[in-house]
C-alpha positions, 0 to 999 in steps of 0.5 A: 499500500502505496501513500503520500505523506505529508510529514518529509525528512528533517521536520518537527513534529509531535508524538500524538501516542504511544509510550513516547505520547506528546515527545517531539522531534526529528524526523529521520527517515520515510518509507512511504511504502509502509507510512510508518516513519523513525523519529530521533529520539523515539520508540527506542529499541534495543538491538543483540548483536553478536560479534561475527568477526574478530572487527567486529563490536557485539552488544546490546544497540539503541534505537530508532525504530518507526512509528506509523506516520498516524501517530505523529502530526507534524508541528510548526516552524512558524506558530509552533503548534502540532498542526493538519498539514494542507497541500496549496498551489502557490502563483508559480504551479506548484504544490507547498506544504502548508499550515490549518493554523496560520497557514504558513508553508511548510515547505520553509528552507531549499532542498539543496542536494549533497554534490552542491551543498558539498561545494558550496560548503568546498566556496566558503572554505577556499575562501575563509582561508584565503582570507583569515592569513591576512587578518592576523598580520593585521592584528599583528602588526598593529599590537606591534605599533601598540607596544601590548606585545613584548618581545622575548628571547627564548634564551633569556627566558629559560635563565629566569627559569634555572634563576629563579627554581636554583633559588627555591632547592636552596632554601 
């Protein structure tokens, strides 16, 4: 049985029924074929795992299990209330999810593919790396000119430490 889910990965949802009712969590994965969702910190089960080789670790692991999509409601990011989802068409003719209580869009933020996101991060880090040495050099120059940095040699520091420790041990 395949159904369209009104809940998407990354949505904040409120659990309505079950042992975790009243908890709010983020949707980790959705399973539209089964009408189930996996919510962070909800419906935690213990899984026993036996090591199959020497490198594998065994033990009891706590993992989130799936719950039925009918047992959760989307929390609107604008009004902060659990709400049903209305599907509306915008000016462009595309379908979007909206809050039934306040009418705000639930599809905020653009969805970016992993490749595009990786390229954007790479470009941003390159810009920061190129900009950082210039900033540090100007700060150091300004401090030296103002007299905040005292230049001392390594020999004077070690000699001062030796005299201090020799004086203490002689007492």
